[in-house]
TIFISE-280168 format. One record per residue: residue in one letter; x, y negated, z of N, C-alpha, C in turn; residue number from 0. Coordinates in Angstrom, 2 decimals. Layout:
N
SITE, rest, n_u, n_v, n_w, ca_u, ca_v, ca_w, c_u, c_v, c_w, nr
SITE, A, X, Y, Z, X, Y, Z, X, Y, Z, NUM $
...
//
This chain:
103
SITE, rest, n_u, n_v, n_w, ca_u, ca_v, ca_w, c_u, c_v, c_w, nr
SITE, M, 150.60, 40.20, -67.28, 150.07, 39.04, -67.92, 148.79, 39.33, -68.77, 0 $
SITE, H, 148.90, 40.37, -69.52, 147.86, 40.89, -70.40, 146.59, 41.26, -69.55, 1 $
SITE, K, 146.83, 42.00, -68.47, 145.68, 42.37, -67.67, 144.93, 41.17, -67.10, 2 $
SITE, R, 145.62, 40.07, -66.80, 145.03, 38.87, -66.31, 144.19, 38.19, -67.39, 3 $
SITE, T, 144.64, 38.24, -68.52, 143.96, 37.65, -69.66, 142.64, 38.43, -69.97, 4 $
SITE, V, 142.73, 39.65, -70.03, 141.58, 40.51, -70.15, 140.53, 40.32, -68.98, 5 $
SITE, L, 140.98, 40.25, -67.80, 140.18, 40.02, -66.60, 139.55, 38.65, -66.67, 6 $
SITE, A, 140.23, 37.66, -67.06, 139.79, 36.30, -67.11, 138.72, 36.15, -68.33, 7 $
SITE, A, 138.91, 36.80, -69.37, 137.88, 36.90, -70.36, 136.66, 37.61, -69.97, 8 $
SITE, A, 136.85, 38.78, -69.31, 135.51, 39.47, -68.75, 134.80, 38.67, -67.78, 9 $
SITE, L, 135.57, 37.94, -66.86, 134.85, 37.12, -65.98, 134.12, 35.89, -66.58, 10 $
SITE, A, 134.85, 35.33, -67.61, 134.20, 34.31, -68.37, 132.91, 34.65, -69.13, 11 $
SITE, A, 132.99, 35.84, -69.67, 131.91, 36.39, -70.41, 130.68, 36.46, -69.44, 12 $
SITE, G, 130.94, 37.12, -68.34, 129.90, 37.29, -67.36, 129.35, 36.06, -66.83, 13 $
SITE, V, 130.08, 35.10, -66.63, 129.64, 33.78, -66.10, 128.76, 33.11, -67.20, 14 $
SITE, L, 129.31, 33.20, -68.55, 128.58, 32.54, -69.55, 127.21, 33.31, -69.91, 15 $
SITE, A, 127.20, 34.66, -69.71, 125.92, 35.42, -69.95, 124.91, 35.07, -68.96, 16 $
SITE, A, 125.27, 34.80, -67.70, 124.27, 34.54, -66.57, 123.32, 33.45, -66.90, 17 $
SITE, P, 123.82, 32.28, -67.35, 122.89, 31.23, -67.71, 121.90, 31.63, -68.77, 18 $
SITE, V, 122.29, 32.38, -69.74, 121.44, 32.81, -70.75, 120.29, 33.62, -70.20, 19 $
SITE, A, 120.63, 34.63, -69.23, 119.63, 35.41, -68.73, 118.65, 34.57, -67.99, 20 $
SITE, Q, 119.17, 33.64, -67.24, 118.34, 32.71, -66.43, 117.51, 31.89, -67.32, 21 $
SITE, A, 117.93, 31.51, -68.55, 117.25, 30.70, -69.42, 116.08, 31.47, -69.95, 22 $
SITE, D, 116.32, 32.74, -70.36, 115.24, 33.55, -70.75, 114.19, 33.90, -69.67, 23 $
SITE, L, 114.55, 34.12, -68.47, 113.67, 34.36, -67.32, 112.84, 32.94, -67.20, 24 $
SITE, A, 113.43, 31.89, -67.33, 112.78, 30.60, -67.24, 111.79, 30.46, -68.43, 25 $
SITE, M, 112.11, 30.94, -69.49, 111.15, 30.91, -70.67, 110.04, 31.84, -70.42, 26 $
SITE, A, 110.23, 33.04, -69.82, 109.14, 34.00, -69.52, 108.21, 33.25, -68.36, 27 $
SITE, K, 108.81, 32.60, -67.55, 107.89, 31.85, -66.46, 107.16, 30.76, -67.20, 28 $
SITE, K, 107.80, 30.07, -68.00, 107.13, 28.96, -68.80, 105.85, 29.46, -69.51, 29 $
SITE, Y, 105.94, 30.55, -70.18, 104.84, 30.99, -70.78, 103.85, 32.00, -70.02, 30 $
SITE, N, 104.17, 31.97, -68.69, 103.24, 32.65, -67.77, 103.31, 34.25, -67.95, 31 $
SITE, C, 104.40, 34.73, -68.56, 104.68, 36.18, -68.63, 104.86, 36.88, -67.33, 32 $
SITE, T, 105.45, 36.14, -66.41, 105.82, 36.74, -65.16, 104.59, 36.93, -64.32, 33 $
SITE, A, 103.45, 36.41, -64.68, 102.23, 36.67, -63.94, 101.87, 38.15, -64.05, 34 $
SITE, C, 102.23, 38.90, -65.18, 102.08, 40.26, -65.23, 103.35, 41.21, -65.38, 35 $
SITE, H, 104.42, 40.54, -65.60, 105.68, 41.30, -65.82, 106.79, 40.75, -65.00, 36 $
SITE, Q, 107.60, 41.53, -64.33, 108.81, 41.26, -63.64, 109.96, 42.08, -64.30, 37 $
SITE, V, 111.14, 41.55, -63.92, 112.32, 42.25, -64.48, 112.48, 43.70, -64.11, 38 $
SITE, D, 112.36, 44.03, -62.82, 112.65, 45.30, -62.30, 111.63, 45.99, -61.61, 39 $
SITE, K, 110.34, 45.45, -61.58, 109.19, 46.14, -60.96, 107.83, 45.97, -61.72, 40 $
SITE, K, 107.06, 46.95, -61.74, 105.77, 46.93, -62.41, 104.99, 45.99, -61.61, 41 $
SITE, V, 104.20, 45.11, -62.33, 103.13, 44.27, -61.58, 101.82, 44.78, -62.17, 42 $
SITE, V, 101.30, 43.97, -63.00, 100.15, 44.37, -63.87, 100.59, 45.26, -65.10, 43 $
SITE, G, 101.58, 44.67, -65.67, 102.16, 45.27, -66.84, 103.57, 45.93, -66.38, 44 $
SITE, P, 104.29, 46.62, -67.38, 105.51, 47.29, -66.96, 106.72, 46.36, -66.66, 45 $
SITE, A, 107.67, 46.63, -66.04, 108.82, 45.89, -65.72, 109.57, 45.78, -67.09, 46 $
SITE, Y, 110.18, 44.63, -67.28, 111.02, 44.50, -68.44, 112.05, 45.52, -68.67, 47 $
SITE, K, 112.61, 46.02, -67.61, 113.67, 47.01, -67.77, 113.09, 48.29, -68.22, 48 $
SITE, D, 111.81, 48.57, -67.85, 111.17, 49.79, -68.28, 110.85, 49.72, -69.80, 49 $
SITE, V, 110.49, 48.46, -70.25, 110.18, 48.24, -71.57, 111.52, 48.53, -72.42, 50 $
SITE, A, 112.52, 47.92, -71.90, 113.86, 48.09, -72.62, 114.32, 49.55, -72.76, 51 $
SITE, K, 114.12, 50.30, -71.65, 114.39, 51.71, -71.56, 113.61, 52.56, -72.63, 52 $
SITE, K, 112.26, 52.21, -72.63, 111.34, 52.90, -73.51, 111.70, 52.80, -74.96, 53 $
SITE, Y, 112.11, 51.49, -75.29, 112.25, 51.22, -76.78, 113.90, 51.22, -77.23, 54 $
SITE, K, 114.71, 51.64, -76.25, 116.20, 51.74, -76.59, 116.54, 52.68, -77.73, 55 $
SITE, G, 117.20, 52.07, -78.77, 117.47, 52.80, -79.88, 116.38, 53.02, -80.89, 56 $
SITE, Q, 115.28, 52.55, -80.75, 114.22, 52.78, -81.70, 114.26, 51.84, -82.71, 57 $
SITE, A, 114.22, 52.35, -84.06, 114.37, 51.31, -85.11, 112.97, 50.59, -85.21, 58 $
SITE, G, 113.00, 49.28, -85.40, 111.87, 48.49, -85.54, 111.19, 48.00, -84.19, 59 $
SITE, A, 111.88, 48.34, -83.14, 111.40, 48.07, -81.78, 111.11, 46.54, -81.60, 60 $
SITE, E, 112.18, 45.76, -82.08, 112.00, 44.28, -81.81, 110.67, 43.82, -82.59, 61 $
SITE, A, 110.59, 44.14, -83.82, 109.50, 43.59, -84.63, 108.08, 44.16, -83.92, 62 $
SITE, K, 108.12, 45.48, -83.50, 106.94, 45.95, -82.96, 106.47, 45.23, -81.68, 63 $
SITE, L, 107.46, 44.91, -80.80, 107.28, 44.15, -79.62, 106.79, 42.71, -79.80, 64 $
SITE, I, 107.43, 42.07, -80.77, 107.14, 40.69, -81.25, 105.69, 40.66, -81.61, 65 $
SITE, E, 105.29, 41.62, -82.40, 103.89, 41.65, -82.81, 102.92, 41.84, -81.58, 66 $
SITE, K, 103.37, 42.70, -80.59, 102.59, 43.14, -79.46, 102.38, 41.82, -78.63, 67 $
SITE, V, 103.48, 41.14, -78.44, 103.36, 39.92, -77.66, 102.43, 38.90, -78.30, 68 $
SITE, K, 102.46, 38.77, -79.65, 101.66, 37.74, -80.34, 100.24, 38.24, -80.33, 69 $
SITE, K, 100.00, 39.36, -80.72, 98.57, 39.91, -80.95, 97.92, 40.56, -79.77, 70 $
SITE, G, 98.76, 41.00, -78.69, 98.26, 41.70, -77.51, 98.27, 43.19, -77.88, 71 $
SITE, G, 97.84, 44.03, -77.02, 97.75, 45.50, -77.20, 97.27, 46.20, -75.88, 72 $
SITE, S, 97.13, 47.45, -76.09, 96.61, 48.30, -74.98, 96.86, 49.80, -75.24, 73 $
SITE, G, 96.89, 50.60, -74.14, 97.14, 51.96, -74.25, 98.52, 52.52, -74.07, 74 $
SITE, V, 99.55, 51.74, -74.32, 100.91, 52.18, -74.20, 101.30, 52.46, -72.77, 75 $
SITE, W, 100.95, 51.44, -71.92, 101.40, 51.45, -70.58, 100.20, 51.81, -69.65, 76 $
SITE, G, 99.10, 52.11, -70.09, 97.95, 52.31, -69.21, 96.67, 51.67, -69.73, 77 $
SITE, P, 95.74, 51.65, -69.00, 94.49, 51.02, -69.53, 94.32, 49.49, -69.49, 78 $
SITE, V, 95.19, 48.87, -68.79, 94.96, 47.28, -68.79, 95.67, 46.76, -69.98, 79 $
SITE, P, 94.76, 45.99, -70.78, 95.33, 45.46, -72.00, 96.25, 44.22, -71.77, 80 $
SITE, M, 97.14, 44.06, -72.63, 97.92, 42.80, -72.70, 97.26, 41.83, -73.51, 81 $
SITE, P, 96.84, 40.65, -73.07, 96.14, 39.66, -73.94, 97.15, 39.04, -75.03, 82 $
SITE, P, 96.70, 38.72, -76.07, 97.47, 37.95, -77.26, 98.00, 36.72, -76.67, 83 $
SITE, N, 99.29, 36.43, -77.19, 99.97, 35.21, -76.77, 100.28, 34.41, -78.02, 84 $
SITE, A, 99.32, 34.18, -78.84, 99.45, 33.58, -80.15, 99.94, 32.10, -80.11, 85 $
SITE, A, 99.82, 31.42, -78.93, 100.19, 30.09, -78.76, 101.74, 29.96, -78.54, 86 $
SITE, V, 102.42, 31.05, -78.19, 103.92, 30.98, -77.94, 104.59, 30.94, -79.22, 87 $
SITE, P, 105.38, 30.00, -79.49, 106.11, 29.83, -80.77, 106.92, 31.06, -81.15, 88 $
SITE, D, 106.94, 31.39, -82.39, 107.47, 32.71, -82.91, 109.05, 32.80, -82.48, 89 $
SITE, G, 109.73, 31.65, -82.59, 111.17, 31.64, -82.10, 111.32, 32.00, -80.66, 90 $
SITE, D, 110.45, 31.49, -79.76, 110.49, 31.83, -78.40, 110.06, 33.34, -78.13, 91 $
SITE, V, 109.10, 33.80, -78.83, 108.77, 35.28, -78.70, 109.90, 36.20, -79.09, 92 $
SITE, K, 110.56, 35.71, -80.00, 111.79, 36.53, -80.57, 112.80, 36.52, -79.54, 93 $
SITE, K, 113.14, 35.35, -78.98, 114.13, 35.14, -77.93, 113.74, 36.05, -76.57, 94 $
SITE, L, 112.54, 35.99, -76.25, 112.08, 36.77, -75.20, 112.18, 38.32, -75.42, 95 $
SITE, V, 111.83, 38.80, -76.55, 111.86, 40.11, -76.83, 113.37, 40.64, -76.93, 96 $
SITE, E, 114.22, 39.76, -77.58, 115.70, 40.11, -77.63, 116.16, 40.27, -76.07, 97 $
SITE, W, 115.77, 39.39, -75.31, 116.28, 39.38, -73.85, 115.84, 40.63, -73.19, 98 $
SITE, I, 114.54, 40.96, -73.45, 113.92, 42.14, -72.75, 114.65, 43.35, -73.20, 99 $
SITE, L, 114.80, 43.50, -74.56, 115.56, 44.76, -75.11, 117.07, 44.74, -74.71, 100 $
SITE, S, 117.60, 43.68, -74.28, 119.01, 43.68, -73.92, 119.28, 44.17, -72.48, 101 $
SITE, M, 118.22, 44.44, -71.83, 118.40, 44.93, -70.40, 118.82, 46.38, -70.34, 102 $
//
């Protein structure tokens, strides 16, 4: 009986986590992030999974990436600059960065 409870909880967690990931991908699409970034492949900019891998375990990574999304940047992933996204609300930028770093 205990194994069934653990299995049921794990399945429920996976089912509940899936809509959150989809909601964040939908947000990335809403702000046109997916024109340059995809989850698992490089387009113009790096794949989100590559960003997560590069910044995994780094102190201050979230704040650094939030600033980069808002102000833009260049040179970290090659010569193509990322334009600033100042019009994206701060709360949404934070959610997007948290989602990316969770990969």
